[in-house]
N, C-alpha and C positions, 0 to 999 in steps of 0.2 A: 525867519517865522517860526515860532515855537509850536509844538503841537503835544496835547495833553498827555499824560502817560497813559491814560484810557484807550485813547485813539491809537497810540503806538503799539498796544498791547494787542488790540483788536486786529491791527492792520498785520500782525505776525501770526494770527489764527489760522493755521492751515485748513481746518474745517471750513472756516469763511471763504477762503480763495477756492476749496474743493466745490462748495455751493455754487459759487458763481459762475465756476468754469463750468459745471453741470447746466445752469440754467440758461446759459449764452450758446454755449457750443454742443451741449448734450454729451460731454464725455463722462464715461463711467470709469476709466481708468487712464492714469497718467503715464506720460513717457518721460518724465523728467523727474528728478528728485524730489521735489516738493510742489503741491499744488498751486503755491505762489509762482514758482517758474513755469508751470505748465500754462498759467493764466496769461503771464506776460509773453510767452511764446505765442500762445493762440491769437492775441491781440496783435501782436507785430504782423504775424502771418496775413492775418484778415486787412491789415493795414497794406500789406504787399499786393493783396489781391485786388484792392481799391485803386492802387495807383500804378499798377501793371509792373511790379518791380518781380521777376522771375528771372530763373536761368533754364534755357531751353538746350535740351540733347536728344540724340537719336539712340536708340538701344540697338544691339547689335546680339546675333545670334546665327548659329550654323544652319543654312537654309537646305543643305543635303539630306538626302533620304525621302523626299516629298514623292508619291508615286502616282498623284494624279494630277491633270491640268487644273489649274486655278487653287490647288492645293494650299498655297501660301497666302491666299484670301485671307485676311483676320476679319472674322465675323463678330466678335465680342471682346470688350476688355473689362477688367474689374480691378478696382485699387482697394487696398487696405493700409491699416498705418506702416506697414512694412514691404509689402511687395505689390506688384502689378502682374495680373494673370491676362495672358492673351491667348483667345480661342480661335483656331483655324480651320478652314474648309475642308482638311482632310483629317479632322479629328484629333489634330495635337493641340496639347494647351502647355505653352511656353511660360514660365514663371521668372520674373526679374526682381532682383533684391533691390528695393528702394535707395537703401543706403550707399551701396556700391555701384550700383545701376548694371549689373551683371546678369547675364542669364545663368540662373542656379539649378534649374531644373526643368525637364520634359515629362509629360504625362500623355499616355496614349489610350485610346480605347481598346477591348480586347477582341474585337470583330472586324470583318470586312464590311464591303459596301453591298449589304443584302438586298436594299430596296431601290438601289440608284447609286450613281456616284458621289452624291454629297448626303447620303443618308446618315454618314457619320460625322458631319459637320457638326462643329460645337455651337449649341445654341444659347449656352450661358454659363455663368460661373459664379459660385458664391466661396468666398474665404471667410472662413471663420476659424481663427487661429486655435488649435495647430492643423486644422483639416482644410483640403481644398475639394469642393463640391463642384463637377461639371456634368452638363448633360449633351446629348448629341439629337439629331435632327429625328433619329427613329425613335425615341422616347427612352432610351437608356440612360441611367444616372450612375456616377461613379464617384467615389470618395478615395482620397488619397491623404496621407500625412505629409506634411510641407516638408520637415525635417527627417522624414523616414527614407525608405528605399525606393521611393520614386514609382511605387506599382500601385496602380488604380483598381480598387475593388469595385466590381458593379453591385450596387446597392438595390438597384430596380431595373428589372428588364423591361425593356418597351414593348408595347403591343400596337403596333403601327395600324394594323387592320381594324382595329376597335376604336382607337382614338384619334388616328391621324399624325399628322407631322407635329413635332414639339417645336416650334416656332421661336420660343423665347422661353429662357429659364432664369429666374432670380431667388432671392430669400435672404434670411438673416439666420441669426443663431438657433432660433426656435422652429422656423418654417421654410419650408421648400416650396415655391409657386412656378407650375408651368403653364405655359399658353400654347393650346393646340388648335390645329385647323387641318380639316379633312373629314371629318365626322359631326354631323349637327347634334347639339345639346352636350357637347363634351369639351369645351372650349378651356376651362379651368380646372386644373388638377392643384391638390394642396397635399403636402406631405406634412406629417411632424418630424422636424429635423432630429429630434432626439431619438426617437424609436424608429425611423424611417418608414414608417407607415404610412400609407395612402389614407387620408382621412375625408378627401372631399373630392366630388367629378361633378360638374354641372355647369351651366350657363350656355346660351347661345351667342356670344359675342362675336366668333368668328364663322357662324354658320353662313354667311354670304361669300366668305373667301374659302369655302372648302376646296374647289376646285384648284386654286392657287396654292393651298397646301401641299397637294400632291404633287403639282409641279415643281416644289422646292426640292425634291428628293433627287432630281435630275438636272436641274438647271439652276443658275444663279438670277435669282429675282429680288425685286424691291421688296421691303419688309411688310410683311401681311400685318403684323401686330407687335405690340409691346407692352411688358409687365414690369412693373417695379414695385416694391415694397418702401414703406415709411417706418420709422422706429416707433411707432404707435401702433405695430401690429396690424395695419392695413396694407391692402395692395390696390394700385391703381393699374388698369389694364385698357388698351384703347387700339381699335383700329382706325381705318382711314373716314369712317362714317359715325364711330360713337367711342363713348368711353363710360367706363363703370369703376366704382368704389367699394370693396369687400373688406369687411371686418374678418381678419384670418381667424378669430376665435369664434366666430359664427358667421360663416360664409354662405349660409343658405338664404340668408335675406341681405340682399347688395344694400349697402348705405346709399349709394347713387347709382344711377342708370342713365345717362344723357345721349341723345342724338345729335348731330350737327348737320344742317341744312347746307353749311360752306364746306365741309369736311376738314379732316386733320391732316397733319404731317405726321405720321406714325413715329416718325425718327427723332421728332422733337420732345417727345414725351420723356420725362425723369421726375424724381422726386428728392426731396432732402428730407429732415427728421419729421417733417409734420405738414409738408406741402407738396405739390407738384405743379410742374409747368406743360402747358401744350400750346402748340400754335396752329392756327387754321390755314387753309389753303390762300388765303388772303393775305397771310404774313403777320396777322393780330396774335399774339403772344399774351395769354392770360395765365397768371399766378393764382393759386387757390389752395385753402387749407383742404386737405384730403377727408376731415372727419364732417366737416360742415358746407364745403364749397364756398365759404366765404372768399371773395375776391381781396386779394392782398396788392396785386397791381396789375395793370396792363400795358403793352406798349406794342409800337407797329415797328417791326422787324424791317420792313420793305425789302424782304429776302424771299426766295423760292425755294427750290429744293434745299433743303438744310438738314444737318444733325446738330442735336442738342444735348447738354447736360447741366446739372445744376447743384451747387452746394448750399450751405446756410444763407449766404449773403447775395450770391451772384448767379445769373443764368448766362451761360456760354453756348453761342449758337455758331456754328460752322457753314458758311455756303462760298462755294467758289474759291476752297482753300484757304479762307482767311476766319479766324475766329473772332468774333464780337462779344463783348462782354457787356450786361446790363446790371444795375444794382436792383434788386429784387423788395427792397423797402419802398421805393418810389417810383420804380420802372423806368429809371434814367439811364440813358446809354451813356457809358465811361470810355472805352477806347477797344481798339482793336489790337490783336498779337501782331508782331511785327514781321512773322513766318508766313509765306504762302506756301501750303503745303501739299496743294492738289486737291483731288478727288479724295474724299474720306468714306472709309468704310465703318468706323467704329470709333466711338468717343466716349470717354468716362471723365469724371472729377469728383473730388472732394474736397476738403477744405485747406489742404496744401499742394496737392498735385492735380494737374491735367493731363490726360493722355488721349492721343489721335493715333487712327492706323490710316495711312495713306493708301490708294489703291495699288501702289508699287510695292507694298509690304514693307514701308518703313514705319516704324514704331516712334513716335514723337513723345517726350516728355517734358512737360513744363513744370517746374519746382518753385513754388512760392515761399517755401519755409523761411522763417527768421534767420538772418545771417549772423 
């Protein structure tokens, strides 16, 4: 079949493939030589996710030097295009190169356990190349250069007496967002990631969880709350009884604030570029647009205690050691991962990788990248 010269010329237009890749997958920079190659790669990787084609590996690191019991418990995971960062209960952040799957760097906080044996546990990690930013339960925030000397600089000194425990921490290039519990009326903290200045403190989201926030300093407890950001400069935060959506550019006026009679599974909350997923205590999952709360799909997981993450096309929920996958366009169940990884402490996913940390300190990685 012949194709006219005009269409042939259009198909070779890199700006066209740039536009398509940006619209479909939200990519602002490419990892391949041309945007056409980037588009083909992203399309094939998405198909691998739909069909369950992946390579599973476990990542290895030197566990020596841990000075507290349960210090090797992984509390959070963060993925970028090139790295996986794992935050542990002893305050250590271990960084893995996704291309070689090797442990390439370790970052430590600069102080001991001032307010309890888990006060320096890692609450959350942000990777914005070339920086890695991580926060600890006592409210300290550290910044390091990934390719540098692996020495973390303390950018913010926590004030645990006035703010409570920093139970979750996330962000993007422009914003850092912390979720606190322990002091009423100070649940959400927002920093300008460029200037490292605190620009907002408010909301009562975790007021009911204040006592549990203090308990986190001395014992391993169930998750109190979670916060995640979208690429639309909004944040979604939840506890077991409510969730809220904030515009990070104008957080004083929340976009949405919703209670739940059924209650939520805190560890099910996650976001992609513009939507979020949350599962209630009866196992019903709903995916909504963050800006309007428009329902995109719903499905019954038939699962109890679970951990979840999502990317642009798929929701991944782990219960009883098995990760199950749903498509979020129509809410259809697709398949389960073949591996049973046991109890899970942390989980993260993007459009190529899925990572999970088992309770035995094993870090699992699945690569759906086009081969």
